[in-house]
DRENPA-3360 file (N, C-alpha, C; in nm, 2 decimals, always signed):
BEGIN
1 = MRKAAIAA = +4.62/+8.06/+7.72/+4.44/+7.98/+7.80/+4.34/+8.03/+7.67 ~ +4.38/+8.20/+7.57/+4.27/+8.25/+7.55/+4.25/+8.18/+7.42 ~ +4.36/+8.06/+7.35/+4.37/+7.98/+7.27/+4.24/+7.85/+7.30 ~ +4.32/+7.78/+7.41/+4.22/+7.71/+7.48/+4.01/+7.72/+7.50 ~ +4.06/+7.88/+7.53/+3.92/+7.94/+7.56/+3.86/+7.94/+7.39 ~ +3.92/+7.97/+7.34/+3.90/+7.98/+7.19/+3.82/+7.86/+7.16 ~ +3.90/+7.76/+7.13/+3.90/+7.61/+7.11/+3.78/+7.57/+7.17 ~ +3.75/+7.60/+7.28/+3.63/+7.55/+7.34/+3.50/+7.60/+7.33;
9 = LLVACASG = +3.46/+7.70/+7.30/+3.38/+7.82/+7.25/+3.37/+7.74/+7.15 ~ +3.41/+7.68/+7.04/+3.43/+7.66/+6.87/+3.36/+7.50/+6.87 ~ +3.44/+7.44/+6.91/+3.40/+7.32/+6.91/+3.27/+7.30/+7.06 ~ +3.18/+7.37/+7.18/+3.08/+7.37/+7.19/+2.96/+7.42/+7.05 ~ +3.01/+7.54/+6.93/+2.95/+7.58/+6.89/+2.94/+7.51/+6.76 ~ +2.97/+7.43/+6.71/+2.98/+7.30/+6.61/+2.94/+7.20/+6.66 ~ +2.95/+7.20/+6.79/+2.84/+7.04/+6.80/+2.71/+7.09/+6.84 ~ +2.72/+7.20/+6.86/+2.57/+7.27/+6.85/+2.43/+7.29/+6.76;
17 = AMAEPGGR = +2.56/+7.35/+6.63/+2.48/+7.35/+6.58/+2.46/+7.17/+6.48 ~ +2.49/+7.04/+6.49/+2.45/+6.94/+6.45/+2.30/+6.98/+6.52 ~ +2.26/+7.00/+6.60/+2.10/+7.02/+6.74/+2.06/+7.03/+6.64 ~ +1.86/+6.96/+6.70/+1.78/+7.09/+6.62/+1.81/+7.23/+6.69 ~ +1.79/+7.34/+6.57/+1.73/+7.44/+6.65/+1.65/+7.50/+6.75 ~ +1.69/+7.58/+6.88/+1.62/+7.63/+6.91/+1.41/+7.69/+6.83 ~ +1.37/+7.71/+6.96/+1.24/+7.73/+6.94/+1.14/+7.87/+6.94 ~ +1.27/+8.01/+6.90/+1.25/+8.08/+6.90/+1.24/+8.14/+6.68;
25 = MLATGGAT = +1.13/+8.22/+6.72/+1.11/+8.26/+6.52/+1.25/+8.23/+6.47 ~ +1.26/+8.23/+6.32/+1.32/+8.24/+6.25/+1.38/+8.38/+6.20 ~ +1.53/+8.38/+6.20/+1.58/+8.49/+6.22/+1.59/+8.63/+6.32 ~ +1.51/+8.56/+6.44/+1.55/+8.68/+6.55/+1.67/+8.61/+6.62 ~ +1.73/+8.57/+6.62/+1.87/+8.58/+6.63/+1.97/+8.68/+6.60 ~ +1.93/+8.72/+6.48/+2.00/+8.84/+6.36/+2.12/+8.78/+6.35 ~ +2.23/+8.87/+6.28/+2.33/+8.82/+6.22/+2.42/+8.85/+6.30 ~ +2.56/+8.83/+6.27/+2.64/+8.87/+6.39/+2.73/+8.96/+6.30;
33 = SIEGAAGG = +2.77/+9.08/+6.44/+2.85/+9.18/+6.42/+3.01/+9.16/+6.39 ~ +3.08/+9.23/+6.32/+3.20/+9.18/+6.31/+3.31/+9.18/+6.43 ~ +3.22/+9.22/+6.56/+3.25/+9.22/+6.68/+3.20/+9.10/+6.72 ~ +3.16/+9.02/+6.72/+3.10/+8.90/+6.78/+2.96/+8.90/+6.86 ~ +2.90/+9.00/+6.84/+2.78/+8.94/+6.92/+2.67/+8.98/+6.79 ~ +2.55/+8.96/+6.80/+2.43/+8.93/+6.77/+2.41/+9.08/+6.71 ~ +2.33/+9.05/+6.66/+2.33/+9.22/+6.52/+2.30/+9.22/+6.42 ~ +2.31/+9.32/+6.37/+2.38/+9.38/+6.29/+2.53/+9.26/+6.22;
41 = GIVPWAVL = +2.54/+9.41/+6.10/+2.66/+9.39/+6.07/+2.81/+9.50/+6.14 ~ +2.77/+9.62/+6.20/+2.85/+9.68/+6.24/+2.74/+9.77/+6.33 ~ +2.66/+9.72/+6.43/+2.58/+9.75/+6.48/+2.52/+9.64/+6.61 ~ +2.55/+9.61/+6.71/+2.50/+9.52/+6.84/+2.39/+9.51/+6.86 ~ +2.29/+9.46/+6.82/+2.13/+9.46/+6.86/+2.10/+9.39/+7.03 ~ +1.98/+9.41/+7.03/+1.94/+9.37/+7.18/+1.91/+9.21/+7.18 ~ +1.92/+9.16/+7.08/+1.91/+9.04/+7.05/+2.00/+8.89/+7.12 ~ +2.01/+8.81/+7.14/+2.05/+8.73/+7.16/+2.08/+8.58/+7.06;
49 = SGYGTRDE = +2.19/+8.58/+7.04/+2.27/+8.48/+6.96/+2.21/+8.38/+6.92 ~ +2.17/+8.26/+6.84/+2.10/+8.13/+6.88/+1.97/+8.15/+6.79 ~ +1.90/+8.04/+6.84/+1.75/+8.00/+6.87/+1.69/+7.95/+6.98 ~ +1.80/+7.97/+7.11/+1.75/+7.91/+7.24/+1.65/+7.98/+7.33 ~ +1.54/+7.95/+7.35/+1.42/+7.98/+7.42/+1.47/+8.01/+7.58 ~ +1.38/+7.99/+7.67/+1.44/+8.05/+7.82/+1.51/+7.94/+7.85 ~ +1.52/+7.82/+7.83/+1.48/+7.67/+7.87/+1.56/+7.59/+7.74 ~ +1.65/+7.70/+7.68/+1.72/+7.59/+7.61/+1.93/+7.71/+7.61;
57 = WGGDVFAT = +1.99/+7.63/+7.50/+2.09/+7.71/+7.46/+2.10/+7.75/+7.34 ~ +2.24/+7.80/+7.28/+2.22/+7.86/+7.12/+2.30/+7.90/+7.18 ~ +2.37/+7.93/+6.97/+2.49/+8.02/+6.94/+2.47/+8.04/+6.80 ~ +2.57/+8.05/+6.75/+2.63/+8.08/+6.63/+2.81/+8.07/+6.59 ~ +2.86/+8.00/+6.49/+2.97/+8.08/+6.43/+2.95/+8.11/+6.33 ~ +3.07/+8.21/+6.26/+3.07/+8.32/+6.20/+3.15/+8.30/+6.11 ~ +3.17/+8.38/+6.01/+3.36/+8.46/+5.93/+3.26/+8.57/+5.82 ~ +3.35/+8.67/+5.85/+3.28/+8.78/+5.80/+3.46/+8.86/+5.71;
65 = RVDTGDYR = +3.36/+8.93/+5.59/+3.50/+9.00/+5.50/+3.46/+9.13/+5.43 ~ +3.52/+9.22/+5.48/+3.45/+9.40/+5.43/+3.61/+9.42/+5.37 ~ +3.59/+9.47/+5.24/+3.67/+9.50/+5.10/+3.64/+9.66/+5.08 ~ +3.77/+9.70/+5.10/+3.70/+9.86/+5.08/+3.79/+9.91/+4.96 ~ +3.90/+9.83/+4.92/+3.99/+9.83/+4.83/+4.14/+9.82/+4.87 ~ +4.19/+9.99/+4.96/+4.30/+10.01/+5.00/+4.31/+9.91/+5.19 ~ +4.21/+9.87/+5.23/+4.20/+9.76/+5.33/+4.14/+9.64/+5.34 ~ +4.12/+9.55/+5.36/+4.07/+9.43/+5.39/+4.05/+9.42/+5.57;
73 = LDSFGAAL = +3.93/+9.39/+5.62/+3.92/+9.31/+5.72/+3.84/+9.18/+5.71 ~ +3.91/+9.11/+5.77/+3.85/+8.95/+5.79/+3.79/+8.93/+5.99 ~ +3.74/+8.85/+6.02/+3.67/+8.90/+6.12/+3.61/+8.75/+6.12 ~ +3.61/+8.63/+6.27/+3.56/+8.52/+6.27/+3.51/+8.48/+6.40 ~ +3.43/+8.39/+6.42/+3.41/+8.41/+6.61/+3.31/+8.30/+6.60 ~ +3.26/+8.29/+6.77/+3.22/+8.20/+6.76/+3.11/+8.28/+6.91 ~ +2.97/+8.24/+6.89/+2.92/+8.30/+7.05/+2.79/+8.21/+7.07 ~ +2.81/+8.23/+7.22/+2.70/+8.09/+7.28/+2.63/+8.19/+7.37;
81 = SLGNRVEL = +2.45/+8.14/+7.37/+2.38/+8.19/+7.46/+2.29/+8.10/+7.55 ~ +2.27/+8.14/+7.64/+2.22/+8.08/+7.76/+2.08/+8.08/+7.80 ~ +2.03/+8.01/+7.83/+1.83/+8.05/+7.86/+1.83/+8.16/+7.78 ~ +1.81/+8.20/+7.69/+1.79/+8.30/+7.58/+1.82/+8.44/+7.70 ~ +1.92/+8.43/+7.77/+1.98/+8.56/+7.94/+2.08/+8.63/+7.83 ~ +2.15/+8.54/+7.83/+2.34/+8.54/+7.89/+2.38/+8.56/+7.76 ~ +2.47/+8.64/+7.64/+2.55/+8.60/+7.59/+2.70/+8.60/+7.57 ~ +2.77/+8.48/+7.55/+2.93/+8.50/+7.53/+2.99/+8.50/+7.45;
89 = SIARQRLD = +3.11/+8.59/+7.37/+3.15/+8.54/+7.22/+3.26/+8.59/+7.21 ~ +3.30/+8.55/+7.12/+3.52/+8.58/+7.09/+3.52/+8.58/+6.97 ~ +3.57/+8.69/+6.93/+3.59/+8.75/+6.79/+3.76/+8.75/+6.76 ~ +3.76/+8.73/+6.64/+3.92/+8.77/+6.62/+3.90/+8.83/+6.48 ~ +4.04/+9.00/+6.52/+3.98/+9.05/+6.33/+4.11/+9.08/+6.27 ~ +4.11/+9.11/+6.18/+4.27/+9.10/+6.11/+4.24/+9.17/+5.99 ~ +4.27/+9.31/+6.05/+4.28/+9.42/+5.93/+4.44/+9.45/+5.80 ~ +4.41/+9.43/+5.72/+4.49/+9.40/+5.59/+4.54/+9.53/+5.54;
97 = IDALTKAA = +4.68/+9.63/+5.61/+4.69/+9.77/+5.57/+4.79/+9.75/+5.49 ~ +4.83/+9.69/+5.41/+4.92/+9.69/+5.27/+4.93/+9.78/+5.22 ~ +4.85/+9.89/+5.16/+4.80/+10.01/+5.09/+4.88/+10.10/+5.20 ~ +4.83/+10.09/+5.31/+4.85/+10.25/+5.40/+5.03/+10.24/+5.43 ~ +5.10/+10.09/+5.40/+5.18/+10.04/+5.47/+5.29/+10.12/+5.37 ~ +5.28/+10.07/+5.24/+5.35/+10.08/+5.12/+5.35/+10.26/+5.11 ~ +5.24/+10.34/+5.10/+5.26/+10.46/+5.12/+5.29/+10.58/+5.22 ~ +5.34/+10.49/+5.37/+5.34/+10.54/+5.48/+5.47/+10.53/+5.56;
105 = GLPEKTLN = +5.56/+10.38/+5.45/+5.63/+10.29/+5.54/+5.63/+10.23/+5.66 ~ +5.52/+10.22/+5.70/+5.47/+10.16/+5.83/+5.56/+10.02/+5.85 ~ +5.59/+9.97/+5.95/+5.66/+9.84/+6.01/+5.55/+9.70/+5.99 ~ +5.47/+9.73/+5.99/+5.32/+9.59/+5.98/+5.26/+9.63/+5.90 ~ +5.21/+9.55/+5.78/+5.10/+9.49/+5.74/+4.98/+9.50/+5.74 ~ +4.99/+9.44/+5.85/+4.84/+9.42/+5.95/+4.79/+9.45/+6.06 ~ +4.71/+9.50/+6.11/+4.67/+9.49/+6.26/+4.56/+9.37/+6.33 ~ +4.60/+9.35/+6.41/+4.52/+9.22/+6.47/+4.45/+9.24/+6.54;
113 = QDIYGLKV = +4.34/+9.21/+6.67/+4.26/+9.21/+6.77/+4.18/+9.12/+6.81 ~ +4.11/+9.07/+6.88/+4.08/+9.01/+7.02/+3.95/+9.06/+7.07 ~ +3.85/+9.01/+7.02/+3.73/+9.07/+7.18/+3.67/+9.01/+7.22 ~ +3.63/+8.99/+7.36/+3.56/+8.87/+7.46/+3.41/+8.99/+7.45 ~ +3.36/+8.92/+7.44/+3.20/+9.01/+7.48/+3.09/+8.97/+7.57 ~ +3.03/+9.00/+7.65/+2.94/+8.93/+7.71/+2.78/+9.02/+7.70 ~ +2.70/+8.98/+7.67/+2.61/+9.04/+7.66/+2.48/+8.95/+7.76 ~ +2.37/+9.07/+7.85/+2.32/+9.00/+7.96/+2.21/+9.08/+7.89;
121 = RLFGDLIY = +2.09/+9.02/+7.85/+1.93/+9.04/+7.82/+1.88/+9.08/+7.98 ~ +1.80/+9.28/+7.97/+1.82/+9.28/+8.11/+1.68/+9.29/+8.08 ~ +1.57/+9.33/+8.04/+1.44/+9.32/+8.03/+1.34/+9.29/+7.86 ~ +1.26/+9.30/+7.88/+1.16/+9.33/+7.74/+1.18/+9.24/+7.66 ~ +1.12/+9.16/+7.52/+1.14/+9.13/+7.42/+1.14/+9.12/+7.29 ~ +1.17/+9.10/+7.26/+1.15/+9.15/+7.08/+1.05/+9.14/+6.99 ~ +0.91/+9.09/+7.07/+0.81/+9.06/+7.00/+0.68/+9.08/+7.09 ~ +0.73/+8.97/+7.22/+0.55/+8.95/+7.26/+0.57/+9.07/+7.40;
129 = DQLPQVSF = +0.61/+9.10/+7.47/+0.63/+9.17/+7.54/+0.59/+9.34/+7.53 ~ +0.53/+9.40/+7.62/+0.51/+9.57/+7.56/+0.60/+9.65/+7.56 ~ +0.69/+9.59/+7.66/+0.80/+9.65/+7.62/+0.95/+9.60/+7.52 ~ +1.02/+9.70/+7.50/+1.13/+9.64/+7.35/+1.20/+9.56/+7.41 ~ +1.31/+9.43/+7.41/+1.39/+9.35/+7.43/+1.51/+9.51/+7.44 ~ +1.60/+9.46/+7.57/+1.67/+9.52/+7.64/+1.80/+9.50/+7.67 ~ +1.86/+9.49/+7.61/+2.03/+9.44/+7.63/+2.18/+9.54/+7.69 ~ +2.22/+9.45/+7.79/+2.34/+9.58/+7.81/+2.47/+9.44/+7.75;
137 = GAQYKRQR = +2.53/+9.52/+7.72/+2.68/+9.45/+7.66/+2.82/+9.50/+7.69 ~ +2.94/+9.42/+7.70/+3.05/+9.44/+7.75/+3.16/+9.37/+7.63 ~ +3.23/+9.46/+7.61/+3.36/+9.39/+7.52/+3.45/+9.44/+7.54 ~ +3.56/+9.28/+7.59/+3.70/+9.33/+7.65/+3.76/+9.33/+7.47 ~ +3.85/+9.42/+7.46/+3.92/+9.44/+7.32/+4.07/+9.47/+7.37 ~ +4.14/+9.35/+7.33/+4.30/+9.35/+7.33/+4.36/+9.37/+7.11 ~ +4.45/+9.48/+7.15/+4.50/+9.48/+7.03/+4.65/+9.41/+7.09 ~ +4.70/+9.32/+6.90/+4.76/+9.20/+6.92/+4.85/+9.22/+6.90;
145 = NFLVPSLV = +4.87/+9.39/+6.78/+5.05/+9.43/+6.75/+5.05/+9.59/+6.72 ~ +5.07/+9.63/+6.86/+5.05/+9.76/+6.93/+5.14/+9.86/+6.85 ~ +5.25/+9.84/+6.75/+5.34/+9.95/+6.72/+5.31/+10.04/+6.64 ~ +5.20/+10.01/+6.59/+5.16/+10.09/+6.45/+5.08/+10.19/+6.56 ~ +4.97/+10.17/+6.61/+4.94/+10.26/+6.65/+4.97/+10.35/+6.80 ~ +5.05/+10.27/+6.88/+5.14/+10.32/+6.96/+5.23/+10.46/+6.88 ~ +5.25/+10.41/+6.76/+5.32/+10.61/+6.66/+5.23/+10.68/+6.62 ~ +5.06/+10.59/+6.62/+5.00/+10.72/+6.55/+4.98/+10.79/+6.70;
153 = GAKRDSDT = +4.96/+10.74/+6.78/+4.92/+10.84/+6.93/+4.85/+10.73/+7.04 ~ +4.82/+10.63/+6.96/+4.71/+10.57/+7.05/+4.76/+10.55/+7.21 ~ +4.71/+10.56/+7.31/+4.74/+10.50/+7.45/+4.79/+10.38/+7.53 ~ +4.64/+10.33/+7.41/+4.66/+10.17/+7.52/+4.67/+10.05/+7.41 ~ +4.65/+9.96/+7.43/+4.66/+9.82/+7.35/+4.53/+9.78/+7.37 ~ +4.45/+9.76/+7.52/+4.35/+9.64/+7.52/+4.24/+9.80/+7.65 ~ +4.13/+9.77/+7.62/+4.02/+9.89/+7.72/+3.92/+9.80/+7.69 ~ +3.80/+9.79/+7.71/+3.67/+9.75/+7.71/+3.56/+9.90/+7.66;
161 = DYYLAASR = +3.46/+9.82/+7.55/+3.35/+9.87/+7.57/+3.24/+9.86/+7.61 ~ +3.17/+9.96/+7.62/+3.05/+9.93/+7.71/+2.88/+9.98/+7.60 ~ +2.75/+9.86/+7.67/+2.66/+9.93/+7.59/+2.50/+9.87/+7.54 ~ +2.49/+9.93/+7.54/+2.31/+9.99/+7.61/+2.19/+9.95/+7.46 ~ +2.15/+9.79/+7.45/+2.09/+9.80/+7.32/+1.96/+9.82/+7.31 ~ +1.84/+9.87/+7.25/+1.68/+9.82/+7.24/+1.64/+9.81/+7.12 ~ +1.61/+9.69/+7.12/+1.55/+9.62/+6.95/+1.35/+9.59/+7.00 ~ +1.32/+9.64/+6.84/+1.21/+9.56/+6.84/+1.17/+9.55/+6.70;
169 = LFLGAVGG = +1.08/+9.40/+6.70/+1.01/+9.39/+6.57/+0.87/+9.42/+6.61 ~ +0.82/+9.54/+6.49/+0.70/+9.53/+6.49/+0.62/+9.46/+6.38 ~ +0.55/+9.33/+6.41/+0.46/+9.23/+6.32/+0.32/+9.38/+6.26 ~ +0.37/+9.32/+6.08/+0.29/+9.40/+5.96/+0.30/+9.56/+6.01 ~ +0.39/+9.61/+6.02/+0.41/+9.72/+6.06/+0.40/+9.86/+5.96 ~ +0.50/+9.85/+5.85/+0.50/+9.89/+5.73/+0.43/+9.79/+5.61 ~ +0.27/+9.83/+5.56/+0.24/+9.75/+5.45/+0.20/+9.62/+5.43 ~ +0.20/+9.61/+5.56/+0.18/+9.41/+5.63/+0.36/+9.38/+5.63;
177 = YNLLLNGT = +0.43/+9.45/+5.62/+0.58/+9.36/+5.65/+0.60/+9.39/+5.75 ~ +0.72/+9.31/+5.87/+0.76/+9.36/+5.98/+0.85/+9.43/+5.96 ~ +0.85/+9.55/+6.12/+0.99/+9.60/+6.08/+1.05/+9.59/+6.21 ~ +1.21/+9.60/+6.16/+1.33/+9.59/+6.28/+1.30/+9.72/+6.33 ~ +1.33/+9.78/+6.44/+1.43/+9.89/+6.45/+1.51/+9.85/+6.59 ~ +1.62/+9.89/+6.61/+1.73/+9.89/+6.70/+1.78/+10.05/+6.73 ~ +1.82/+10.09/+6.84/+1.90/+10.15/+6.88/+1.98/+10.10/+6.98 ~ +2.13/+10.16/+7.00/+2.23/+10.20/+7.14/+2.31/+10.29/+7.12;
185 = LRYSRANE = +2.33/+10.26/+7.24/+2.41/+10.31/+7.31/+2.57/+10.28/+7.35 ~ +2.66/+10.31/+7.27/+2.81/+10.27/+7.30/+2.90/+10.37/+7.37 ~ +2.97/+10.29/+7.49/+3.08/+10.41/+7.58/+3.19/+10.31/+7.56 ~ +3.30/+10.42/+7.46/+3.43/+10.35/+7.42/+3.52/+10.47/+7.40 ~ +3.61/+10.45/+7.39/+3.75/+10.54/+7.32/+3.84/+10.44/+7.21 ~ +3.79/+10.32/+7.15/+3.81/+10.26/+7.03/+3.84/+10.34/+6.91 ~ +3.96/+10.30/+6.88/+3.99/+10.39/+6.75/+3.99/+10.26/+6.60 ~ +3.86/+10.31/+6.57/+3.83/+10.25/+6.44/+3.82/+10.09/+6.53;
193 = TGLLGFGG = +3.70/+10.09/+6.62/+3.70/+9.99/+6.66/+3.77/+9.90/+6.79 ~ +3.89/+9.97/+6.79/+3.99/+9.92/+6.84/+4.14/+9.86/+6.78 ~ +4.16/+9.84/+6.63/+4.21/+9.81/+6.60/+4.30/+9.87/+6.55 ~ +4.28/+10.06/+6.59/+4.42/+10.09/+6.59/+4.46/+10.19/+6.74 ~ +4.44/+10.10/+6.80/+4.41/+10.10/+6.98/+4.35/+10.21/+7.05 ~ +4.33/+10.25/+7.16/+4.28/+10.30/+7.26/+4.27/+10.42/+7.30 ~ +4.21/+10.54/+7.28/+4.26/+10.65/+7.33/+4.34/+10.73/+7.22 ~ +4.40/+10.84/+7.22/+4.47/+10.92/+7.16/+4.51/+11.02/+7.21;
201 = DRRDTRSL = +4.58/+11.12/+7.16/+4.70/+11.24/+7.16/+4.52/+11.34/+7.14 ~ +4.45/+11.31/+7.13/+4.32/+11.46/+7.09/+4.26/+11.43/+7.20 ~ +4.25/+11.30/+7.23/+4.15/+11.26/+7.36/+4.17/+11.15/+7.40 ~ +4.18/+11.08/+7.47/+4.16/+10.95/+7.60/+4.07/+10.95/+7.69 ~ +4.00/+11.00/+7.65/+3.84/+10.97/+7.79/+3.73/+10.88/+7.63 ~ +3.65/+10.79/+7.73/+3.51/+10.72/+7.69/+3.40/+10.82/+7.63 ~ +3.41/+10.83/+7.45/+3.27/+10.91/+7.45/+3.13/+10.79/+7.43 ~ +3.02/+10.87/+7.45/+2.91/+10.79/+7.42/+2.84/+10.83/+7.29;
209 = LKEGSVGL = +2.90/+10.74/+7.21/+2.81/+10.74/+7.05/+2.68/+10.63/+7.04 ~ +2.65/+10.72/+6.96/+2.53/+10.63/+6.84/+2.53/+10.55/+6.76 ~ +2.46/+10.46/+6.73/+2.39/+10.37/+6.68/+2.28/+10.28/+6.64 ~ +2.26/+10.23/+6.55/+2.11/+10.24/+6.50/+2.08/+10.21/+6.42 ~ +1.98/+10.10/+6.38/+1.94/+10.01/+6.29/+1.80/+9.92/+6.23 ~ +1.77/+10.01/+6.10/+1.60/+9.97/+6.09/+1.63/+9.84/+5.99 ~ +1.55/+9.74/+6.01/+1.52/+9.62/+5.87/+1.35/+9.61/+5.84 ~ +1.33/+9.65/+5.72/+1.22/+9.56/+5.67/+1.22/+9.42/+5.67;
217 = LLSPQWIV = +1.13/+9.34/+5.68/+1.17/+9.16/+5.63/+1.04/+9.20/+5.56 ~ +1.09/+9.13/+5.44/+1.01/+9.14/+5.28/+0.98/+8.99/+5.28 ~ +0.99/+8.92/+5.37/+0.95/+8.73/+5.40/+0.99/+8.72/+5.54 ~ +1.03/+8.59/+5.58/+1.02/+8.50/+5.71/+1.19/+8.52/+5.64 ~ +1.25/+8.48/+5.56/+1.39/+8.46/+5.53/+1.48/+8.56/+5.45 ~ +1.41/+8.70/+5.41/+1.42/+8.80/+5.38/+1.43/+8.93/+5.45 ~ +1.54/+9.01/+5.46/+1.51/+9.15/+5.53/+1.59/+9.26/+5.47 ~ +1.64/+9.35/+5.45/+1.68/+9.46/+5.37/+1.72/+9.56/+5.50;
225 = GVEYREKP = +1.77/+9.70/+5.51/+1.78/+9.77/+5.61/+1.90/+9.87/+5.59 ~ +1.92/+9.92/+5.69/+2.06/+10.01/+5.71/+2.12/+10.03/+5.82 ~ +2.23/+10.08/+5.84/+2.28/+10.07/+5.98/+2.37/+10.19/+5.97 ~ +2.38/+10.24/+6.08/+2.45/+10.39/+6.14/+2.55/+10.32/+6.21 ~ +2.68/+10.40/+6.26/+2.73/+10.36/+6.37/+2.82/+10.50/+6.40 ~ +2.81/+10.57/+6.54/+2.90/+10.63/+6.52/+3.08/+10.63/+6.60 ~ +3.16/+10.73/+6.61/+3.28/+10.71/+6.58/+3.36/+10.81/+6.67 ~ +3.45/+10.76/+6.80/+3.51/+10.85/+6.82/+3.62/+10.95/+6.73;
233 = DNLSFAGE = +3.69/+11.05/+6.80/+3.78/+11.05/+6.72/+3.90/+11.15/+6.81 ~ +3.97/+10.99/+6.82/+4.07/+11.00/+6.94/+4.25/+11.07/+6.90 ~ +4.24/+11.07/+6.76/+4.36/+11.07/+6.72/+4.39/+11.22/+6.62 ~ +4.46/+11.28/+6.63/+4.52/+11.36/+6.59/+4.59/+11.37/+6.40 ~ +4.65/+11.25/+6.38/+4.71/+11.17/+6.24/+4.60/+11.19/+6.14 ~ +4.47/+11.17/+6.22/+4.36/+11.14/+6.10/+4.20/+11.13/+6.12 ~ +4.12/+11.16/+6.07/+4.00/+11.19/+6.10/+3.95/+11.08/+6.11 ~ +3.83/+11.00/+6.19/+3.75/+10.89/+6.19/+3.66/+10.96/+6.18;
241 = SDWQDLFV = +3.56/+10.84/+6.03/+3.43/+10.90/+6.00/+3.36/+10.79/+6.07 ~ +3.22/+10.83/+6.06/+3.16/+10.74/+6.14/+3.08/+10.68/+6.02 ~ +3.01/+10.52/+6.02/+3.01/+10.42/+5.95/+2.83/+10.42/+5.90 ~ +2.80/+10.40/+5.79/+2.69/+10.35/+5.73/+2.67/+10.19/+5.63 ~ +2.61/+10.17/+5.61/+2.58/+10.04/+5.54/+2.39/+10.09/+5.52 ~ +2.42/+9.97/+5.35/+2.32/+9.92/+5.28/+2.23/+9.77/+5.27 ~ +2.21/+9.67/+5.41/+2.26/+9.54/+5.38/+2.13/+9.46/+5.39 ~ +2.14/+9.34/+5.26/+2.01/+9.26/+5.28/+2.07/+9.11/+5.35;
249 = GYFPSKRV = +1.97/+9.05/+5.43/+2.01/+8.98/+5.52/+1.91/+8.83/+5.46 ~ +1.98/+8.75/+5.43/+1.88/+8.61/+5.37/+1.91/+8.47/+5.50 ~ +1.80/+8.44/+5.55/+1.80/+8.36/+5.63/+1.72/+8.22/+5.54 ~ +1.75/+8.11/+5.48/+1.70/+8.00/+5.45/+1.66/+7.90/+5.57 ~ +1.71/+7.91/+5.64/+1.67/+7.82/+5.78/+1.71/+7.86/+5.88 ~ +1.70/+7.82/+6.04/+1.72/+7.84/+6.14/+1.93/+7.79/+6.15 ~ +1.92/+7.77/+6.08/+2.09/+7.64/+6.09/+2.22/+7.80/+5.98 ~ +2.12/+7.87/+5.87/+2.24/+7.91/+5.79/+2.16/+8.11/+5.76;
257 = AVVASWAD = +2.23/+8.16/+5.81/+2.22/+8.30/+5.73/+2.31/+8.40/+5.69 ~ +2.33/+8.45/+5.53/+2.41/+8.49/+5.51/+2.35/+8.68/+5.46 ~ +2.46/+8.75/+5.51/+2.43/+8.92/+5.49/+2.50/+8.94/+5.39 ~ +2.47/+9.02/+5.30/+2.55/+9.12/+5.22/+2.52/+9.28/+5.25 ~ +2.66/+9.35/+5.20/+2.61/+9.54/+5.26/+2.68/+9.59/+5.14 ~ +2.70/+9.72/+5.14/+2.70/+9.78/+5.11/+2.76/+9.85/+5.17 ~ +2.86/+9.89/+5.25/+2.95/+9.98/+5.35/+3.05/+10.07/+5.33 ~ +3.00/+10.25/+5.38/+3.08/+10.31/+5.36/+3.16/+10.37/+5.47;
265 = MGEIATLE = +3.29/+10.36/+5.49/+3.36/+10.41/+5.62/+3.37/+10.56/+5.66 ~ +3.44/+10.58/+5.51/+3.49/+10.70/+5.51/+3.67/+10.70/+5.54 ~ +3.69/+10.82/+5.63/+3.83/+10.80/+5.59/+3.86/+10.75/+5.70 ~ +3.97/+10.66/+5.68/+4.03/+10.55/+5.78/+4.18/+10.60/+5.75 ~ +4.21/+10.59/+5.86/+4.38/+10.60/+5.90/+4.43/+10.69/+5.76 ~ +4.38/+10.81/+5.71/+4.41/+10.86/+5.62/+4.39/+10.83/+5.50 ~ +4.38/+10.74/+5.48/+4.30/+10.71/+5.34/+4.14/+10.71/+5.33 ~ +4.12/+10.83/+5.24/+3.98/+10.91/+5.21/+3.87/+10.78/+5.14;
273 = GQQGLYLS = +3.72/+10.79/+5.14/+3.69/+10.70/+5.06/+3.63/+10.58/+5.07 ~ +3.62/+10.53/+5.16/+3.64/+10.39/+5.20/+3.48/+10.32/+5.17 ~ +3.49/+10.26/+5.08/+3.35/+10.18/+5.05/+3.38/+10.04/+5.01 ~ +3.28/+9.99/+5.02/+3.29/+9.86/+4.98/+3.19/+9.75/+5.01 ~ +3.22/+9.63/+4.95/+3.13/+9.51/+5.00/+3.18/+9.42/+5.14 ~ +3.03/+9.42/+5.26/+3.06/+9.35/+5.34/+2.99/+9.19/+5.30 ~ +3.08/+9.09/+5.37/+2.98/+8.97/+5.33/+3.03/+8.87/+5.46 ~ +2.87/+8.85/+5.51/+2.91/+8.71/+5.59/+2.86/+8.64/+5.64;
281 = LQLSY = +2.90/+8.49/+5.66/+2.84/+8.44/+5.68/+2.80/+8.34/+5.82 ~ +2.69/+8.31/+5.87/+2.69/+8.27/+5.97/+2.58/+8.10/+6.03 ~ +2.63/+8.04/+6.10/+2.59/+7.91/+6.06/+2.55/+7.86/+6.27 ~ +2.44/+7.85/+6.27/+2.34/+7.88/+6.39/+2.27/+7.79/+6.45 ~ +2.29/+7.79/+6.58/+2.16/+7.63/+6.63/+2.07/+7.69/+6.75;
% end
């Protein structure tokens, strides 16, 4: 059933990509986060995927790679937005842990996860309303090979993250350039976004985590900015560092977006200094 759902959403998005994009402004659907929701690279925003307005539907397909040298994360998936009100998304993540496997003698070389997302715009608008756009989201995550997470203390192989995001685009706010601000509160017990399972021997309750993004639109096609994502610390075998990145996004048209960033992920599963290039390609409609 999961494979059928993924295939159906990918087909819907691929078909829609051939249609004329919707009526929203360029770049107002954001990029796609590593978990499949519209927003930045590591932080979901309140915006919905694609360019559909109230009477339209839209969405995107995406592929992302993050390479720190010791680890490589590949993420791909699709999202569908209905009436600029509801977003449904599917993402699959694969983390290559070959360096850690060799160092620690672990039985697996990869960690894999499926993520099913729902985001609902509650009120406001990114640009035109007096209030910022505010959205509520839920992400059901299932770790697909739980042996390694269970060995290091994770308590469960699936769980749901909840988040509340507020986004606002201030026109001409900085020297005539548009400024994008986003703040997100996440309620989660996911270890390394869920790739190392959920909960742990140190803590098995959800934590309220802060996330944020700031972006400056140098033109309608280019945006530069920074992101920050607070992480829980549930496992005693290794610390879990907060994430941050410095990103550049290019939107040559409503159909295509490319995002590159330098990501600093700190310590991941005992290996410190995990920094590297983030690259993502998105096709929207």
